[in-house]
N, C-alpha and C positions, 0 to 999 in steps of 0.2 A: 196669572192674569186671565180674565175671561173677556174676550173682545168680540165675540159673535154668539148669538143664540137664535133660537126659533120659537115662534108662537103661532101654531097652525090650528089650534083647537077651536071648534065652533063657539061663537059668542054665547049661545044659550048654555052650553056646558060650563063655560067659565062663570057665567052668572050664578049658576047653581052651586058650583064649587066654592066660590068666594063670597056668596051671599051679597052680591052687589046690588045697590038700589038703582044707580044710573049706569046703564050699560052702553058702551060704544058699539057702533057697527063696524066690526073689525074684518079686515082682509087677512088671509094667511100670510105670514112672514116667515120665510125659510132662512133668512140671513140678516137678522137685525144687527146693525152696526153702530158704533159710537157716533154721536152728534146727530143721529136720527131721532125722531119722536117715536115713543113707544107707549103702550098702555101701562098704567101704574094705578094701583088701588090704594086709596087713602081713606081715613075715617074722619068724618066731620059730623058733629052733633050726634054721635052715637050710631051713625049709619055709614056704610061703606060705599064709596063712589069710585068709578073708574074714569081717569082723565088721561090725556096725552101730555107727556113731559119729554124733554130732550135728555138723551143719555150723555152724561158728562157733567158732573156737579160743578156749579158755580156758587161758592159760599156767599151768603148775603153781604158779608163785609168786603168781598173782593173788589178792587178798584175797577176791574174790567172782566171780560169773559175769556181772556186769552188762555187760561189754564184749564179750561173745561175738558179738553181732550186728555189731559193727564190725570183726571179724576173720574175715570169711568168705573174704577174699582176702589174699594177701601179695605184695608186689613181689619178684620173683625176684632183681632186681638188688641188693637190700639184705637179703634174708632171712638171710644168714649173719652179719649184723652187728646187726640190730635186736633189742632185748631180748625182744620178744614171740615171735620166731621162731628165734633163733640156736641155742638148745639143741636144739629139735626138728629144725632143719635138719641139725645134726651127728649126731643120734642117733635120730630118730623120723620117718623119711620113709615115705611110703605112696603107693599107687596108688589113684586114684579112678575106677572104671569109669564110662564114659559113652558115648553114641552121638550126642550133639549138645549144643550150648549156645545160649543165646539172647542176642542183643544188640539194642539199640534205636538206630535212626538218626534224627536230627533231620530233619524235613521240614516246612518252613513253621513253623506254630505247634504241630505235633504230633510224634509219633514213630512210626516203622514198626518193628515187631519182625521180626527175622530169626532163623532157625535155622541155625547153622553146624555142618556135619557132614562126614563123609567120603563119597566116592562109594559107593553101595551100602548106605548106612546102617551101615557097619561100626563095631564098637565100638573104643574106644581108651581111654586113661587120661589123666587130669590128673595132673601131678606135685603131690603133696600132702605136708602135714606133719600130725602128730597129737600130741596131748598128753593126759595124765591129770591131772585135778584132783581132789584128795582132801581138800579143806578143808570140805566139806559133810557132810551126813548120809550120803551115798552117793558113791562115786567117780564121776566123770563123764569120759568120753572124747570128745574133740572133734577136728575137723580143719579145716584151711583148704586152699584150692588156690592155687597160685602163678601169677602172671600175668607177662606180658612184653609187648613191643611187638607190635602187630598185624601179621599177614602183610599185605604190600602189597595183596593182593586184597580184604581186608576192612577196611582202615584207614579207608575212607570211611564205614563203619558205626560203628566205634568204634576209638579209638587204642590200646586194650589188648586182649589175649586171654589165655585160660589157656594155660599150658605144656602142649602136647599130645604124648603119647608113643604111638606106634602099632606099634612093633616089639618083638619079644621081647628083643633085646639092649638096647633102651632101657629096658625094664622092669627088667632085671637091673642095668644101670648106675645107675639112679636108686636102687634099693634097696640095692645092695651096692658101687657103684663108689667110687673115691677122689674127693677133692675136685675134681680136674681133670676127671675123667669126668663128674661130676654137673654141674659148671658148664657144660660143653659142651652139655648138654641144655636149658639155660635160654635158649631163643631162639624166635623166631616159627616156626610150623609149617613153612612153606616147601616142602612137597611138592605135587605136581600134583593130588592127589585131594581137595583141600579145596573144598567147595562151600558156598554160602549161598543160602537160600531165604526169601522173605517169608512170614510166617505170620500167623495171626489175632491181633488184639490181645487176645483172650481169655487169652493166656498171661500177661498182666500181673496177672491175678487168681489168687492162689495156690489158691483153691478149685477152679479148673478143672484137671483132670488126666485127660485123655482123648485117644484117638488123633487126634482132629481137630486138636489143637494142633500136630502136626508136618506136617500137610498144607499144601502150597503154596497161597497165595492171590494174587490180583492186588494189586499195590501200590496202596494208597489214595492219593488226592491229599491235599494239605495240609488242605483243608476237612473231610475225613472223619476225620482223625486226632486224636481227642479223648481217647484212652486213653493215659496216660503209662506209662513203664516203672516197675518197682518202685523206690521211693526208695532212694538210695544210703545205706548205713549211715554214721552219724556216726563220724568218726575221733577216737578218744580218746587218752588219755595212754599207753595200752599200746603204741602204735606207737613 
């Protein structure tokens, strides 16, 4: 599960990388968390637009929003089949800009957080899905990010990782490609520029959102690690 990520890249750099027509005025986020709004790139009428959507998918057919927190991630292996994701997988794919994500490794009786990123802190995108839910007083647009098996270099931290896209042609294939082209992207990252860094356990508290969260720290020993990772969302019937 990926339950925290960062997006600190300057808006102009994101506009160039993703060829976005409508660009938001973004503030750096060092600790993006579920149920918060985040920038998402979608394609409309042949052009890419950046919008703010809430993290935690609410399927269009859901009777209410109560399961959103359990749908922050979707397994890429089954997204085309599961009721919660299959319609969005076919029709409503998106790119989720990021420059790192956090995972927690069990050490002794505690957990050490790591930030996984690319060399040079370069931005990339998660492969995502979005939905529009309009059964409430106001329409709500939400998203989830897809996960896959972890790259061998980080599987000792966690057995899963988000689907990471880092090249222009990958962005285009995810948004516009046919079923075979999309499926080929749903794999561990696998490129040589993947890095992981131990970071402060302050990242486990959603109230902390500052540059110190992405700074490397010395790995703590088991006796020091008393701050757990964010709780995993409960998996409900929408899966």
